[in-house]
C-alpha positions in Angstrom: 259.0 31.3 112.6 257.7 27.8 112.3 259.9 27.2 109.2 262.9 28.5 111.0 262.3 26.2 113.9 262.0 23.2 111.7 265.3 24.1 109.9 267.0 24.6 113.2 265.7 21.3 114.5 266.8 19.4 111.4 270.3 21.0 111.6 270.6 20.0 115.2 269.5 16.4 114.4 272.0 16.3 111.5 274.9 17.3 113.9 273.9 14.6 116.4 273.5 12.0 113.7 276.9 12.9 112.3 278.5 12.5 115.7 276.8 9.1 116.3 277.9 7.9 112.8 281.4 9.0 113.3 281.9 7.3 116.7 279.4 5.1 118.6 277.7 3.5 115.6 281.1 2.5 114.0 282.3 1.1 117.3 279.1 -0.9 117.7 279.6 -2.3 114.2 283.3 -3.0 114.8 284.5 -0.9 111.9 286.0 2.1 113.8 289.5 0.8 113.4 289.6 -1.7 110.6 292.8 -3.7 109.8 295.0 -2.0 107.2 293.3 1.4 107.6 295.3 4.5 106.6 293.7 7.3 108.5 290.3 8.8 108.3 288.4 10.8 105.8 285.2 12.9 106.0 282.2 12.7 103.7 278.9 14.5 103.3 276.0 12.2 102.9 272.2 12.6 102.8 270.2 11.4 105.8 266.5 11.6 106.6 267.2 14.9 108.5 269.3 16.5 105.7 273.0 16.5 104.8 275.3 15.0 107.4 279.1 15.2 107.7 280.8 12.1 109.2 284.3 10.7 109.5 285.3 7.1 108.9 288.5 5.1 108.3 289.6 4.2 104.8 291.4 1.1 103.7 293.3 1.1 100.4 291.7 -1.3 97.9 293.5 -3.7 95.6 292.1 -1.7 92.6 291.7 2.0 92.0 290.1 4.0 94.8 289.6 3.2 98.5 287.3 1.2 100.6 285.3 2.5 103.5 284.1 -0.4 105.8 281.9 2.0 107.8 279.9 2.9 104.7 279.1 -0.8 104.1 278.4 -1.5 107.8 276.0 1.5 108.1 274.2 0.5 104.9 275.0 3.6 102.8 273.9 3.5 99.2 274.6 6.2 96.7 275.8 8.4 99.6 272.5 8.1 101.4 271.6 6.5 104.7 269.1 3.7 104.5 266.4 6.0 106.0 267.1 8.7 103.4 267.2 6.2 100.6 263.9 4.8 101.7 262.3 8.3 101.6 263.8 9.1 98.2 262.7 5.8 96.6 259.2 6.0 98.1 258.7 9.5 96.8 260.2 8.6 93.4 257.8 5.7 93.1 254.7 7.6 94.3 255.3 10.8 92.4 254.5 11.4 88.7 258.1 12.2 87.9 261.6 12.4 89.5 261.3 16.2 89.4 258.0 16.1 91.3 259.7 13.8 93.8 262.5 16.4 94.3 259.9 19.1 95.0 257.8 16.9 97.4 260.9 15.9 99.5 262.0 19.5 99.8 258.5 20.7 100.9 257.4 17.8 103.1 260.6 16.5 104.6 263.0 19.4 104.3 265.4 17.3 102.2 267.3 18.7 99.2 268.0 16.0 96.6 268.1 16.7 92.9 265.9 14.7 90.5 269.0 13.2 88.9 270.2 12.0 92.3 266.9 10.4 93.0 266.9 8.8 89.6 270.4 7.4 90.1 269.4 5.9 93.5 266.3 4.2 92.1 268.4 2.8 89.2 271.0 1.5 91.8 268.5 -0.3 94.1 265.8 -1.3 91.6 267.4 -4.6 90.5 268.0 -5.5 94.2 264.3 -4.7 95.0 263.3 -7.1 92.3 265.7 -9.8 93.5 264.5 -9.4 97.1 260.8 -9.4 96.1 261.2 -12.6 94.2 263.3 -14.3 96.9 261.3 -13.4 100.0 259.1 -15.8 101.7 255.4 -14.6 101.4 252.8 -15.1 104.1 251.5 -18.7 104.3 248.2 -20.1 105.3 247.8 -22.0 108.6 247.8 -25.8 108.3 244.4 -27.3 107.7 242.8 -24.1 106.3 240.6 -24.3 103.2 242.7 -22.4 100.6 243.2 -21.9 96.9 246.0 -20.4 94.8 244.8 -17.5 92.6 246.8 -16.3 89.6 246.0 -13.2 87.6 248.0 -11.8 84.6 247.7 -9.1 82.0 249.9 -6.8 79.9 250.0 -3.2 79.0 252.2 -0.8 77.0 255.1 1.3 78.3 256.4 4.0 76.0 260.0 3.4 75.1 263.0 5.4 74.0 263.5 5.0 70.2 266.5 2.8 70.5 264.4 0.1 72.3 261.8 0.0 69.6 263.8 -1.8 66.9 261.9 -4.6 65.4 258.6 -3.6 67.1 255.4 -3.2 65.1 252.9 -0.5 66.0 249.2 -1.0 65.9 248.6 2.1 63.9 251.8 3.4 62.4 255.1 3.7 64.1 255.5 1.9 67.4 255.5 4.0 70.6 256.2 1.3 73.3 256.7 -2.2 74.3 254.3 -4.5 76.2 255.2 -5.2 79.9 253.6 -8.4 81.4 252.3 -8.2 84.9 251.3 -11.2 87.0 250.4 -11.8 90.6 250.0 -15.0 92.5 248.4 -15.1 96.0 246.6 -17.3 98.5 242.9 -17.1 99.2 241.1 -18.6 102.3 237.5 -19.5 102.6 235.6 -17.2 105.0 232.5 -18.0 107.1 230.2 -17.1 104.2 231.9 -19.6 101.9 233.8 -17.0 99.8 237.5 -17.0 99.3 239.4 -13.9 100.5 243.0 -12.9 99.8 245.5 -13.7 102.6 247.3 -10.5 103.4 251.1 -10.6 102.6 250.8 -13.6 100.3 251.0 -11.8 97.0 254.0 -12.4 94.7 254.3 -10.0 91.8 256.1 -10.7 88.5 256.9 -7.8 86.2 258.7 -8.5 82.9 259.3 -7.4 79.3 260.5 -10.9 78.5 258.8 -13.4 76.2 255.8 -15.5 77.5 258.0 -18.6 78.0 260.3 -16.8 80.5 257.3 -15.0 82.1 255.4 -18.2 82.6 258.5 -19.8 84.2 258.6 -16.9 86.7 254.9 -17.3 87.5 255.5 -21.0 88.2 258.3 -20.2 90.6 256.1 -17.6 92.2 253.4 -20.2 92.7 255.8 -22.6 94.3 257.0 -19.9 96.7 253.6 -19.7 98.3 254.3 -23.1 99.9 250.7 -24.4 99.5 250.2 -28.1 100.0 250.3 -30.4 97.0 246.9 -30.6 95.3 245.8 -27.1 96.4 243.4 -25.9 93.7 244.7 -23.2 91.3 242.3 -20.7 89.9 243.4 -18.4 87.0 241.3 -15.3 86.5 242.1 -13.1 83.5 240.7 -11.7 80.2 240.3 -13.8 77.1 243.8 -13.0 75.6 245.2 -16.1 73.8 248.7 -15.7 75.2 247.3 -15.9 78.7 245.5 -19.2 78.2 248.5 -20.6 76.3 250.5 -20.0 79.5 247.8 -21.6 81.6 247.8 -24.7 79.3 251.6 -25.0 79.3 252.4 -24.3 83.0 249.1 -24.7 84.9 247.3 -27.5 83.1 245.2 -28.5 86.0 244.1 -25.0 86.9 240.5 -23.8 86.7 240.4 -21.0 84.2 237.9 -18.1 84.7 237.4 -15.3 82.1 237.0 -12.1 84.0 233.3 -11.4 84.2 233.6 -7.8 83.3 235.5 -8.6 80.1 232.9 -11.2 79.2 230.2 -8.5 79.8 231.9 -6.1 77.4 231.7 -8.8 74.7 228.1 -9.4 75.6 227.4 -5.7 75.2 228.8 -5.8 71.7 226.7 -8.8 70.9 223.5 -7.1 72.1 224.3 -4.0 70.1 224.8 -6.1 67.0 221.4 -7.8 67.5 219.3 -4.9 68.7 221.2 -1.9 67.3 222.4 1.1 69.3 220.0 2.5 71.8 217.7 1.6 74.7 216.7 -1.8 73.2 220.3 -3.0 73.2 220.9 -1.7 76.7 217.8 -3.4 78.1 218.8 -6.7 76.3 222.3 -6.4 77.7 221.2 -5.9 81.3 218.9 -8.9 81.1 221.5 -11.3 79.8 224.4 -9.9 81.8 222.3 -10.8 84.9 221.5 -14.3 83.5 225.1 -14.9 82.6 226.3 -14.1 86.1 223.6 -16.2 87.7 223.4 -19.2 85.4 226.7 -19.1 83.4 227.3 -18.5 79.7 225.4 -21.6 78.3 222.0 -19.9 78.5 223.5 -16.8 76.6 224.8 -19.0 73.8 221.5 -21.0 73.5 219.4 -17.8 73.4 221.4 -16.0 70.7 221.8 -19.2 68.7 218.0 -19.6 68.6 217.4 -16.1 67.1 216.2 -15.9 63.5 218.1 -13.1 61.9 218.4 -11.8 58.3 221.0 -13.7 56.2 223.4 -10.7 56.2 223.4 -10.7 60.1 223.5 -14.4 60.7 227.2 -14.7 59.8 228.1 -11.7 62.0 226.2 -13.3 64.9 228.4 -16.4 64.6 231.5 -14.2 64.8 230.2 -12.6 68.0 229.3 -15.9 69.5 232.7 -17.4 68.8 234.2 -15.7 71.8 231.7 -17.2 74.2 231.9 -20.7 72.6 235.7 -20.6 72.8 235.7 -19.7 76.5 232.6 -21.7 77.4 234.3 -23.7 80.2 235.8 -20.5 81.6 232.5 -18.7 81.8 230.6 -21.1 84.1 229.9 -18.3 86.6 227.2 -20.1 88.4 229.6 -22.9 89.4 232.4 -20.5 90.2 230.3 -18.4 92.5 228.9 -21.5 94.2 232.5 -22.6 94.9 233.2 -19.1 96.4 235.9 -18.4 93.7 236.5 -14.9 92.4 235.1 -14.1 88.9 236.8 -10.7 88.5 240.4 -9.9 87.8 240.3 -6.6 89.6 243.7 -7.2 91.3 245.7 -7.3 88.0 243.5 -4.7 86.3 244.3 -2.4 89.2 248.0 -3.3 88.9 248.1 -2.4 85.2 246.4 0.9 85.8 247.6 2.1 89.2 251.0 0.4 89.5 252.2 0.7 85.9 250.2 3.2 83.8 250.0 6.0 86.4 253.8 6.1 86.7 255.0 5.3 83.2 252.3 6.7 80.8 252.5 10.4 81.5 253.0 13.0 78.8 256.5 13.2 77.4 257.8 10.2 79.3 260.0 7.6 77.5 261.7 4.7 79.2 264.4 2.1 78.9 263.2 -1.4 80.0 265.5 -1.3 83.1 264.5 2.2 84.0 260.8 1.3 84.0 261.3 -1.9 85.9 263.4 -0.1 88.6 260.7 2.3 89.5 257.9 -0.2 89.1 259.4 -2.6 91.5 259.6 0.2 94.1 255.9 0.8 93.4 255.1 -2.9 93.7 256.8 -3.1 97.2 254.8 -0.1 98.3 251.6 -1.6 97.0 252.2 -4.9 98.8 253.2 -3.1 102.0 256.8 -4.4 101.8 258.7 -1.2 101.2 259.6 -0.7 104.9 260.4 -4.3 105.4 262.9 -4.2 102.4 264.7 -1.2 103.9 265.0 -2.8 107.4 267.1 -5.6 106.0 270.8 -5.2 105.7 271.7 -5.8 102.1 274.4 -5.0 99.5 272.1 -3.0 97.3 274.4 -1.9 94.5 275.9 -4.0 91.8 272.9 -6.3 91.2 272.2 -6.7 87.5 269.1 -8.1 85.8 269.1 -10.2 82.6 268.4 -7.9 79.6 264.8 -8.3 78.4 265.8 -7.7 74.8 268.6 -6.1 72.8 268.7 -2.4 72.4 
């Protein structure tokens, strides 16, 4: 009975919505009788309450087909109302597949939309979501506040269709995917305890399969969008990957670089195992020096392990392990960073790579095109940043936007 009541209520709502769209809403938008119209035609579209039949005027176009001013005025995209399109995109982004999105919409919202229809919608609006996200004005700090700009970046693999793997080398055998770069720039404000906390709504994401040069240019534009006063300190927190610090050197030369503490701790763990062997002794040594590295910085770690007297066959290996810490010495001064109240962990970008990218693109059997992956990932990024509803409230021409190819097929 409850299911029948819901179906009846949705059917009634659909009839009311169809009547409103066919008359009052078109009149309010001034498109009920457009110049040059040649009568009216009916269409069945998808709304948030199910399929709706509505009638609107058509105007012959200069090319093939006809133009419907009411469709544009009411924001229809891929024969969906904005409210329905929002639901479909949200479910497509949060589900593990388009097929799962289809099932979830049917069960939770009473909407019937095939997985292929949901996929087409995401492909149609994905480029516009990216354009909107990169053009929008993020939240800014109040004048006179003690703020810093924080930048984090990383990359992870996305499994690709075979035709997009030409020229790619695999780590162990044939390649399976391409690397997608993910960056986020945001403002942080000092709190009463002297620690910097992220300002809500200030994050700007950058997702790209392009080369580091283009990626770094996009990060620079994202930083400028934050509108922070000239001279605002920039802090970059990331792992020790060389390509990241090359970008920092080229584009953010005055930034303070911080190697993510947990990545540094992983290398310290390997160093302790090399010195003490596997087992409790290595674990005890690791816990002691991890604490000291966090409290005092990396210098004490380097001095201690340099002072060890090891057999000749281990001395060379010790140098190799210490090379990482020497190379990033200035980026591992955790005592100073913590005293300044700066973050020493890159949890934001690590979470993005795992929850934003991997959980949607790395499921069994999935293979992507670069654009297909970016379309759904930008929808996920808007949801993660709390911007999905804001995007759909704006009146935009959502179809027809094209992004620059990341690489040739």
